[in-house]
KOLKE-446806 format. One line per 5 residues: number of its first residue (from 1); their letters; for each residue x, y, z of N, C-alpha, C, O. Coordinates in steps of 0.05 Angstrom, whole numbers, plus 32768, in hexadecimal, padded with zeros to 4 digits. Atoms other than C-alpha are relative to their C-alpha. Layout:
BEGIN
NUM> a> X Y Z X Y Z X Y Z X Y Z  ...
//
This chain:
BEGIN
1> mddpr> 7FE3 801D 7FEC 7F4D 7633 785A 800D 8008 801D 800F 7FFC 8033  7FED 7FF6 7FF3 7F74 7664 7879 7FFA 800D 8029 8004 8015 803E  8016 7FF0 7FEC 7F3D 767A 78A7 7FF7 7FE5 8022 7FE6 7FD3 8021  800A 8019 7FE8 7F35 764B 78F2 7FE7 7FF2 7FFE 7FE0 7FDA 7FFD  8020 800A 8001 7EF0 764C 78F0 7FF1 8003 7FE7 7FD9 8004 7FE6
6> cderm> 8015 800B 8013 7EE0 7645 78AB 7FF0 7FE2 8003 7FF9 7FD2 8013  800C 8014 7FEC 7EAB 760D 78AF 800D 7FEA 7FEF 8012 7FEC 7FD7  7FE7 8021 7FFD 7ED5 75C8 78AB 7FEA 7FF2 7FEC 7FF4 7FE9 7FD8  8009 801D 801A 7E9B 7599 7880 8015 8009 7FE6 8028 7FFC 7FDC  7FEE 7FF8 801C 7EB8 75C8 7842 8014 800B 8005 801A 8020 7FF9
11> llrtv> 7FD7 7FFC 7FFC 7F04 75CD 785F 7FFD 7FE6 7FFB 800A 7FDF 7FE8  7FEE 8017 800A 7F00 757F 785E 7FF7 7FF2 7FEA 8003 7FDD 7FE4  8001 8001 801F 7EDE 7579 7815 8013 8008 7FF5 8025 7FF9 7FEE  7FE0 8000 8002 7F11 759D 7803 8019 7FFF 8002 802C 8003 7FF3  7FE2 800F 7FF8 7F45 7587 7820 8003 7FDC 7FEF 8018 7FD1 7FE9
16> rrfgl> 8008 8018 800C 7F2C 7542 7800 7FFF 7FFF 7FEC 8002 7FE7 7FE4  8008 7FF4 801B 7F1F 7565 77B8 8020 8004 7FFD 8029 7FFA 7FE8  7FD4 7FFA 800C 7F7B 757A 77B6 8001 7FE5 7FF8 800C 7FDD 7FE4  7FF3 8021 800E 7F83 7536 77AA 7FFA 8006 7FD4 800A 8006 7FC2  8003 7FF3 8021 7F5A 754D 775F 8004 8013 7FF5 7FFD 8013 7FDE
21> vnrav> 7FF0 7FF1 8001 7F79 7586 775D 801D 8004 7FF7 8026 800F 7FE3  7FEA 8003 7FF4 7FBA 757A 7778 8004 7FED 7FDA 800D 7FFC 7FC9  7FF3 801A 801B 7FC8 753C 7731 7FEF 8010 7FE7 7FF2 800D 7FCF  8007 7FE7 8021 7FA7 756E 76FE 8015 8016 7FFE 8024 801B 7FEB  7FE8 7FE7 8012 7FD0 75AD 7709 8022 8001 8016 8035 8010 8011
26> sgwga> 7FD8 8001 7FF1 801B 759D 7741 800E 7FF8 7FEE 8023 8004 7FE8  7FEC 7FFE 8009 8035 7580 7718 8016 7FE3 800C 802A 7FDB 8001  7FF2 8015 7FF8 8051 7547 773D 8015 7FEA 7FFE 802B 7FE7 8008  7FFB 8011 800C 805B 750E 7718 801A 8005 7FF3 802F 7FF8 7FF5  7FE0 7FFD 8003 808E 7534 76F2 8016 800A 8009 802D 8006 8001
31> iyrsr> 7FE7 7FFF 7FEA 80B5 7551 7727 7FFF 7FE7 800A 8017 7FE8 800A  8000 8022 7FF7 80AF 7504 7742 801A 7FFC 7FF0 8031 7FFC 7FFA  7FF7 8009 8013 80CC 74F2 76FD 8022 8008 8008 8034 7FFE 8015  7FE7 7FE9 7FF4 8100 7535 76FB 8018 7FF7 8015 802D 7FEB 8012  7FFA 8003 7FF9 8110 7537 772F 8006 7FE8 801C 801D 7FE3 8024
36> lrpyl> 7FF1 8012 7FE2 8112 7504 7772 7FFC 7FEC 7FEA 8015 7FEF 7FE7  7FFF 801A 8002 8109 74C8 774B 8029 7FF9 7FFB 8036 7FE8 8008  7FE5 7FF8 8003 8156 74D8 7730 8013 8002 801E 802A 7FF9 801F  7FF1 7FFC 7FE7 8168 74ED 7783 7FF5 7FE2 8006 7FFA 7FE0 801E  8002 8021 7FF4 8151 749B 778E 8016 7FFD 7FFB 802B 7FFC 8009
41> rsrad> 7FF2 8014 8017 816F 7482 7759 802E 800D 8008 8043 8000 8003  7FE9 8000 7FF6 81B2 74A4 7776 800C 7FF6 8012 8023 7FEF 8014  7FEE 8005 7FE3 81B0 7495 77BF 7FE9 7FCF 7FF8 7FD9 7FC3 8006  8008 8016 8009 819A 744A 779D 8017 7FE5 801C 800E 7FD2 8029  7FF1 800B 7FF0 81D4 742D 77C7 8001 7FF5 801E 8005 7FE3 802E
46> elrea> 7FFE 7FF8 7FD1 81CD 7449 780F 7FE2 7FF3 8004 7FDB 7FE8 8018  801E 8003 8004 8182 743C 77F6 8000 7FDF 8023 7FF5 7FDF 8039  8001 8019 7FFC 8192 73F1 7810 800A 800E 8027 8009 8002 803D  7FE8 7FFD 7FE4 81B6 7408 7852 7FE2 8010 8015 7FE0 8009 802C  8010 7FF7 7FF4 816F 7439 7868 7FF1 8007 7FEA 7FF5 800B 7FD2
51> pvril> 801E 7FE8 801B 812E 745A 7846 800F 8021 8000 801F 802D 800E  7FF8 7FE6 7FFE 8137 749B 782D 7FE9 8013 800E 7FDB 8004 801B  800D 7FDF 7FDC 8112 74D5 7860 7FF4 8012 7FF0 7FFE 8026 7FE7  8006 7FDD 8018 80E6 7501 7835 7FE8 800B 800C 7FD4 7FFE 8012  801B 7FF7 7FEF 80B6 7535 7855 7FFA 8011 7FF3 8007 801F 7FE4
56> dvgcg> 801D 7FF3 8013 8077 7552 783B 8004 801F 800B 801A 8023 8000  8003 7FEC 7FEC 8076 7593 7861 7FDB 800A 7FEE 7FD1 800A 7FD7  8019 7FEF 8006 802F 75B5 7867 7FEE 7FEA 7FE9 7FE1 7FF3 7FD6  8017 8007 800B 8009 7576 784C 7FE3 7FFC 7FF0 7FDF 7FF6 7FD9  8012 7FFD 8005 7FCC 757A 7849 7FED 7FF3 8010 7FED 7FF1 8028
61> ggdvt> 7FFD 8023 8008 7FA7 753F 783D 8006 7FED 7FFA 7FF8 7FDA 7FFF  7FF0 8009 7FFE 7FDA 7522 7828 7FFF 7FF3 7FDD 8014 7FEB 7FD3  8001 8009 8017 7FC8 750C 77E4 8021 8009 7FF4 802C 7FF5 7FED  7FE2 7FFE 8007 8010 7526 77D0 8019 7FF0 800D 802A 7FE3 8001  7FF2 801F 7FFE 8033 74FA 7800 7FFC 7FE8 7FF8 8010 7FE4 7FEB
66> ltlar> 800D 8020 8005 801B 74B9 77F3 7FFC 8002 7FE7 7FF7 7FE9 7FE6  7FE9 7FF1 8015 802A 74D3 77A8 8010 7FF0 8003 8011 7FD8 8001  7FDC 8008 8004 8071 74D5 77AE 7FFF 7FE2 8010 8008 7FD1 8001  7FEE 801C 7FEF 807B 7492 77E4 7FE7 7FE7 7FE5 7FF0 7FD0 7FE5  7FFB 8012 8019 8055 746A 77A3 800A 7FFD 7FF0 8013 7FE6 7FEB
71> rarad> 7FE8 7FFC 8015 807C 7480 776F 8016 7FFE 8009 8028 8004 7FF9  7FE4 800B 7FFF 80B7 746C 7791 7FF5 7FF0 8012 8009 7FEA 801F  7FF3 8012 8006 80A0 743A 77AA 8003 7FDF 7FE8 8010 7FCA 7FE6  800C 8018 8018 807B 7413 7769 8021 800F 7FF0 8023 8006 7FD9  7FE8 8009 800E 80CD 742D 7751 8010 7FEC 800E 8026 7FEA 8004
76> gfave> 7FEC 8008 7FE8 80EE 7400 778D 800B 800D 800F 801E 8002 801B  7FE7 7FF5 7FE6 810C 7435 77BA 7FF5 7FFF 801A 7FDD 8000 801B  8002 7FFF 7FEA 810D 7432 7803 7FF5 8017 8008 8008 8027 8007  7FFB 7FE6 7FF6 80E8 7476 781F 7FEB 7FFE 8016 7FD6 7FF1 8019  8017 8002 7FE8 80CA 7486 785B 7FFA 8021 7FF8 800C 8032 7FF5
81> vcgid> 8014 7FE9 8002 8092 74C2 784F 7FF1 800D 800E 7FDA 8005 800F  800B 7FFD 7FE8 807F 74EC 7888 7FE9 8028 7FFA 7FF0 803E 8000  8008 7FE2 8003 804D 752B 7874 7FFD 800E 8026 7FFD 800C 803E  8004 7FE5 7FD8 8045 7560 78AC 7FE3 800C 7FF5 7FDC 8007 7FDE  8007 7FEC 8009 800B 7596 78AE 7FF8 800C 801D 8007 7FFB 8026
86> pdtrc> 7FFC 7FF2 7FF0 7FFF 75BB 78EE 7FE5 7FFE 8005 7FE2 8001 801E  801B 7FFB 8005 7FAA 75B9 78DC 7FFC 7FE8 8002 8008 7FD9 7FF3  800E 800D 7FF6 7F84 7586 7901 7FF6 7FEC 7FEA 7FFC 7FD6 7FE3  8011 8011 8018 7F54 7578 78CA 800E 8003 7FE7 8003 7FFF 7FD2  7FF9 8006 8017 7F75 7578 789B 801D 7FE0 7FFB 8028 7FD3 7FE9
91> lsvar> 7FEB 8027 7FF6 7FA7 7533 78B7 7FEF 7FFA 7FFB 7FEE 7FEF 7FE5  8010 8011 8005 7F69 7520 78C0 7FF2 7FED 7FEF 7FE7 7FD8 7FF7  8011 8000 801F 7F4D 7517 7874 8027 7FF3 7FF2 8028 7FE6 7FDD  7FE9 8012 8003 7F9F 74FE 7870 8000 7FE2 8003 8003 7FD0 7FF2  7FFD 8016 7FEE 7F9D 74CA 78AF 7FED 7FE8 7FEF 7FF3 7FD1 7FEC
96> srpse> 8013 8006 8002 7F5E 74B9 7892 7FFD 7FEB 7FE1 7FEE 7FD8 7FDF  7FF8 801B 800D 7F79 7493 784B 800F 7FE7 8008 801E 7FDE 801A  7FE8 8018 7FF8 7F93 7457 783E 8018 8003 8009 8029 8014 8002  7FD7 8003 7FF2 7FD7 7446 7867 800D 7FFA 7FF0 8004 7FE9 7FE1  7FEC 800B 8012 800A 743B 7842 8020 7FFC 8002 8034 8009 7FFC
101> pgvtf> 7FE3 8014 7FF5 8045 7419 7853 8017 8021 7FF8 801C 802E 7FE3  7FEE 7FEE 7FFB 8079 744D 786E 7FF7 801D 7FF2 8008 8029 7FE6  800A 7FF0 8003 804E 7485 785F 7FF5 800F 801F 7FE2 8001 8027  800E 7FEB 7FEE 803C 74C3 78A4 7FF8 800D 7FFD 7FFF 8020 7FEE  7FFC 7FDB 7FFA 801E 74F3 78B9 7FFD 8008 8019 7FF0 7FF7 8025
106> rgaya> 7FF3 7FF5 7FF7 802F 7521 78EE 7FEF 8010 8004 7FDC 800F 7FF6  800F 7FDF 7FF4 8010 7565 7913 8015 8005 8000 8023 7FFB 8012  7FE3 7FF3 7FF6 804F 7589 7908 7FFD 8021 7FE6 7FF1 8027 7FD1  7FE8 7FE3 800E 8076 75D3 78F1 8018 7FED 7FF0 801D 7FD7 7FF7  7FDF 8008 800D 80B8 75C1 78C4 800C 8001 801B 8015 7FEE 8027
111> adlve> 7FEE 7FF0 7FE2 80D3 75F2 7909 8003 7FE5 800C 8019 7FDA 8012  7FF0 8017 7FE4 80C3 75B1 7937 8019 7FED 7FFB 802D 7FE6 8008  7FEC 801C 8009 80E3 757C 790B 8015 800E 8006 8023 7FFF 8014  7FEA 7FE3 800A 8116 75B4 7905 800E 7FFA 802F 8021 7FED 8038  8002 7FF9 7FEB 8116 75BE 7952 800B 7FE5 8007 8022 7FE0 800D
116> ageef> 7FF9 8020 7FF8 8110 756D 795F 8022 7FFC 8004 802D 7FF5 8019  7FEF 800F 800D 8151 7563 793B 8008 7FED 7FF1 801B 7FDE 7FF2  7FFB 8019 8009 813B 753C 7907 8010 800C 7FE7 801B 8021 7FE2  7FF1 8002 8027 8156 752F 78B9 7FE5 7FF1 7FF3 7FD6 7FE0 7FFC  8005 8006 801C 8137 7525 787D 800F 8004 7FE3 801D 8016 7FDA
121> dvvvs> 7FDF 7FEF 800D 815C 7520 784A 7FE6 800A 7FDB 7FEA 8010 7FC4  8013 7FF6 8022 811C 7530 7811 7FEE 801B 8016 7FE5 8019 802C  8017 7FE6 7FF0 80F2 7574 782B 7FF6 8007 7FEA 8002 8015 7FDA  800F 7FED 8017 80B6 7583 77F8 7FF4 800B 8009 7FF8 800E 8022  8015 7FEE 7FF9 8078 75B1 77FA 7FF2 8002 7FEA 7FFD 8008 7FD4
126> nhvlh> 8010 7FFA 8017 8041 75B4 77CF 7FE7 8020 8013 7FDA 8023 8027  8013 7FE8 7FF4 801D 75FC 77D3 8003 8006 801B 7FF0 8002 802A  7FFC 7FF5 7FE8 8034 7615 780B 800B 801A 800B 8008 8025 8021  7FF8 7FEB 8000 8059 764C 77F6 7FF4 8020 7FFC 7FFC 8038 8000  8016 7FE1 7FFC 8020 767D 77ED 7FEE 8001 8011 7FD8 800C 800D
131> hlsrd> 8000 8002 7FEB 8015 766F 782B 800C 8012 8022 800B 8015 803A  7FED 8001 7FDF 8041 7686 7850 800C 8026 7FFC 800E 802F 7FE6  7FF9 7FF0 8008 805A 76CC 785E 8018 8009 7FF9 8021 7FF5 7FEE  7FED 7FF1 800D 809B 76F9 7848 8019 7FDF 800F 8026 7FCD 8004  7FE6 800C 7FEB 80C6 76D8 788E 7FEC 7FDD 7FFF 7FFA 7FCA 8007
136> qlhel> 8003 801F 8003 80A1 7692 7887 800B 7FF2 7FEC 801A 7FDF 7FF0  7FEE 800B 800F 80B6 7681 784A 801F 7FFB 7FFD 802E 7FE8 7FF7  7FDE 8013 7FF8 80FC 7690 7859 8003 7FEB 8014 8011 7FD8 800F  8001 8013 7FF3 80F0 766B 7897 7FFD 7FE0 7FEF 7FFE 7FC9 7FF9  800D 8022 8003 80DD 762D 7870 801E 7FF9 7FEF 802E 7FE7 7FF4
141> fahtd> 7FEC 8001 8005 8111 7637 7845 8025 7FFA 8012 803A 7FF9 8006  7FED 7FF3 7FED 8146 763C 7881 7FF9 7FD5 8015 8008 7FC2 801C  800E 8021 7FEB 8119 75F5 78AD 801A 7FEB 7FE8 8030 7FE1 7FEA  7FF0 800B 8017 812B 75D6 7867 8015 7FF2 7FFA 8017 7FDA 7FF4  7FE9 8010 7FFD 8170 75D6 7868 8006 7FFA 800F 801D 7FF1 8011
146> algae> 7FF3 8008 7FDC 8170 75CB 78B4 7FF8 7FEF 800D 7FF6 7FEF 8026  8012 801E 8008 814F 7587 78A6 8010 7FF6 7FFB 8011 7FDF 8002  7FF9 8016 8003 8184 7578 7888 8003 7FEF 7FE0 8013 7FDE 7FD9  8005 8003 8012 816A 7570 7848 8011 800D 7FE5 8017 8024 7FE0  7FEF 8002 801D 8193 755A 77FD 7FF4 800B 7FF8 7FFF 801F 7FED
151> lalhn> 8010 7FF8 8019 8158 756E 77D8 7FEA 8004 8008 7FDB 7FF5 8015  801F 7FED 7FF9 8120 759E 77DB 7FFD 8007 7FF2 800E 8014 7FE6  8013 7FF9 800C 80E6 75A7 77B3 7FE7 8002 8009 7FD5 7FF1 800E  801C 7FF6 7FF8 80B2 75D9 77C7 7FF2 8009 7FEF 7FFF 801D 7FE8  8005 800F 8015 807D 75D1 778C 7FEC 8023 8006 7FE8 802A 801D
156> diars> 8017 7FEA 7FF7 8049 7618 7786 7FF4 8004 7FD8 7FFD 7FFD 7FC3  8003 7FEE 8010 801E 763E 775A 8010 8015 7FF2 801B 8027 8000  7FEF 7FDD 800C 8041 7675 7726 7FE1 800B 7FFC 7FCF 8000 7FEF  8010 7FEE 7FFD 8011 76AD 7736 7FFA 800D 7FDA 800C 8018 7FCE  8006 7FF9 8023 7FF2 76BE 76E4 7FEB 8016 8007 7FE7 801A 801F
161> rtawg> 801A 7FFE 800D 7FB2 76E5 76CA 7FF6 7FE5 7FF8 7FE0 7FDB 7FFF  800A 800F 800D 7FB0 76B3 76A4 7FF7 7FD5 800F 7FE6 7FC4 800E  800A 8014 7FE6 7FB7 7679 76DB 7FE4 8000 7FFF 7FD2 7FF3 7FF5  8020 8001 7FF1 7F82 769A 7704 7FE2 7FFC 7FED 7FCD 7FFB 7FFC  8015 7FFD 8026 7F4B 7696 76B5 8000 7FEB 8007 7FED 7FE1 8014
166> lyslg> 8009 8029 800B 7F54 764C 76AC 7FFC 7FF3 8025 7FED 7FE0 802C  8001 8007 7FE1 7F57 7640 76F8 7FD9 8003 8000 7FCB 7FEE 8001  801A 7FF2 7FF3 7F10 765E 7705 7FF8 7FF7 7FF2 7FE1 7FF7 7FFD  8015 8015 800D 7EEE 7634 76D4 8001 7FEB 8000 7FF1 7FDC 800B  7FF6 8023 7FF4 7F17 75F4 76CF 7FEC 7FF7 8020 7FDC 7FE4 8023
171> ilpfa> 8006 8016 7FEC 7F03 75E9 7716 7FE0 7FFE 8015 7FD9 7FF9 802C  802A 7FEE 7FF8 7EAB 7603 7712 800A 7FDC 800D 800B 7FD6 8025  8013 8025 7FFA 7EA6 75AD 7713 800A 7FF5 801A 8000 7FE1 8024  7FFD 8017 7FEC 7ECA 759A 774F 7FF5 8012 801D 7FEF 8008 8032  8009 7FED 7FE7 7EB4 75DB 777E 7FEA 8001 8004 7FE4 8017 800E
176> pgtfl> 8015 7FFA 7FE4 7E70 75CC 779A 800F 7FF4 8017 8020 7FE3 8018  8001 8004 7FF0 7E6F 75CE 77DA 8028 7FF6 8014 8033 7FE8 8024  7FDE 7FFE 7FEC 7EBB 75DA 77EF 800F 801E 8000 8001 802F 7FF7  7FFE 7FE7 800A 7EEB 761A 77EE 8010 7FFF 7FDC 8017 8014 7FD0  7FF1 8007 801D 7F0D 75FD 77A4 8002 801F 7FF0 8015 8029 7FE4
181> ftdgl> 7FF4 7FF0 801D 7EF7 763A 7780 8015 8017 800A 802B 8020 8003  7FF1 7FD8 7FF1 7F00 767C 77B5 8024 7FF9 8006 8035 800A 8000  7FE3 800A 7FE6 7F48 7654 77DF 800B 8003 7FDC 8017 8018 7FD6  7FF8 7FFA 800A 7F57 764A 779E 800D 801E 7FEB 8025 8022 7FE6  7FF9 7FEF 8004 7F53 7689 777B 8014 8012 8018 802C 8017 8015
186> rsirr> 7FEE 7FF2 7FEB 7F72 76AD 77B2 801E 7FFE 800B 802F 800C 8015  7FE9 8003 7FF5 7FA3 7683 77BE 8019 8002 7FE2 8032 8000 7FE2  7FF0 7FF0 8027 7FBF 7696 7769 800C 8016 800B 8024 8019 800D  7FFF 7FE9 7FFE 7FBB 76D4 777E 800F 7FFE 8019 8019 8012 8010  7FE8 8002 7FE5 7FED 76CB 77C6 8019 7FF1 7FEE 802C 7FEA 7FFD
191> sytla> 7FE8 8014 8007 8021 76A3 7794 800F 8010 7FF2 8009 8025 7FE5  7FE8 7FF3 800A 805F 76B2 7780 7FFE 8004 7FE4 7FEC 7FF6 7FD9  7FF9 800B 8022 8075 76BF 7730 8013 7FFA 800F 8016 7FF8 8028  7FF5 8016 8001 80AF 769C 771A 8010 8021 8017 8016 801F 802F  7FEB 7FFC 7FF4 80D8 76E0 7726 7FFF 8011 801D 8012 8017 802B
196> elqre> 8005 8001 7FE0 80C1 76F4 7765 800B 7FEC 8010 8015 7FF1 8027  7FFC 8013 7FDE 80CE 76B6 778C 8019 8000 7FFA 8026 7FF6 800D  7FDC 800C 8003 811B 76B2 7769 800B 8019 801A 801C 801A 802C  7FF5 7FE8 7FE9 8122 76F1 7793 8003 8008 8013 800D 801E 801B  800F 8007 7FDF 8107 76D3 77D8 801E 7FE4 8004 802B 7FE0 8018
201> ippgw> 7FF3 8017 7FFB 8133 7694 77CB 802A 8002 800E 803E 800B 8002  7FE5 7FFA 8008 8174 768D 77F6 8018 7FF7 7FF5 8012 7FE4 7FE7  7FEF 8006 8015 81BF 7683 77D5 7FFD 7FE1 800A 7FFC 7FDD 8022  7FFE 801A 8009 81BD 7630 77C0 7FE4 7FFD 7FF2 7FE1 7FEA 7FE2  8023 8009 800D 816F 7631 77A8 8001 800B 7FF1 800B 8021 7FF2
206> tvtsp> 8015 8000 8021 8153 7633 7761 7FED 7FFE 8002 7FE3 7FEC 8011  8025 7FFD 7FFD 8107 764C 7752 8007 7FF8 7FD9 8019 8002 7FCC  8001 800E 801A 80FB 7626 7707 7FE7 8001 7FFF 7FDB 8000 8015  8016 8000 8008 80B9 762A 76E1 7FFA 7FE6 7FF8 7FEE 7FE2 7FE3  8009 8021 8011 80B3 75D9 76DA 7FDF 7FF8 7FE8 7FDE 7FE5 7FD8
211> apfrv> 8007 800F 800E 8075 75D8 76B9 7FEE 802B 7FF5 7FFB 8040 7FFA  8001 7FDC 800A 8048 7628 7699 7FE6 7FFF 8023 7FD8 7FED 802C  8004 7FFF 7FDC 802D 763C 76E5 8007 7FF6 801A 7FFF 7FFC 8030  7FF2 8000 7FE3 8054 7620 7712 801A 8002 8001 802A 8002 7FEF  7FE0 7FF5 8009 8094 7632 772E 7FFE 7FF0 8016 7FE9 7FEA 8020
216> iatrs> 7FFC 8018 7FED 80BD 75FB 7765 8017 8012 800D 8022 8023 7FFE  7FE4 7FF3 8001 80F8 7619 778C 8010 7FE7 8018 800B 7FE0 802E  7FFE 801B 7FF9 8121 75DF 7793 8022 8009 8005 8030 801D 7FFE  7FDF 7FF1 7FF9 816C 75D7 77B0 8006 7FE0 7FFE 7FF5 7FCE 7FFE  7FF4 8020 8001 819C 7595 77AA 8020 8007 800B 8031 801A 800D
221> srttg> 7FE3 7FF2 7FF2 81D5 758C 77C8 8013 7FE0 7FF5 8027 7FDB 8002  8007 801A 8016 81DB 7544 7798 8007 7FFF 7FEF 800A 8015 7FE4  7FF8 8000 802E 81F0 7534 774F 7FEB 7FEF 8005 7FE4 7FE3 801A  800E 801E 800D 81C5 7504 7738 800A 7FED 7FE8 800B 7FD4 7FE8  8001 8009 8017 81D6 74FB 76F5 7FE2 8008 7FF1 7FDE 7FF4 7FE2
226> gv> 800B 7FF6 800A 819B 751C 76D9 7FE4 7FE6 7FFB 7FE6 7FD3 8009  8015 8006 7FFC 814F 74FD 76C4 800A 7FE2 7FFE 7FFB 7FD0 8001
//
């Protein structure tokens, strides 16, 4: 999928089905409940003045972007959620989904927003880290800080033989006509273990494993008072 010459029809089918994969394996429901919702609660008084701005870096087909916006709105929080991705093909899928209040999609890199002087309260990403070189990984952490995020949540796969084996079997019903099988296994091979990612994070960040086969790099400058 990282190949700009890949079959576009298969790519678009893959991006559309990412929603199913993310619901099954990414754990954003638990991340929202344990990390993002407590943060939004801590901002409750301020939300009367302005909504919390959330940035989803590398949003792909936009399913995580929309999920976070819907959950926050269902809990009564005022948010503006922006999904960015430099791939116009992925953005076409995101923009084709039913619109949601306060949600926008833009063709951009995080570096573009830093250069423009934009700021966000929360910066998240899903399955982006393993696509980055070591230098690009460090740039993402630096850009997250430069965007002024009080809460950062970079969620990804944790590499393991067990994850590789389970995925290779579980994805089969959803894979025909897509890159889900080959791209997913390649992503697992390229992903970090918990210990590897811990060695790469800058000061002030932490890496944990919130669920089996998952890693999340986080930074928070606000005490939320728990779940």
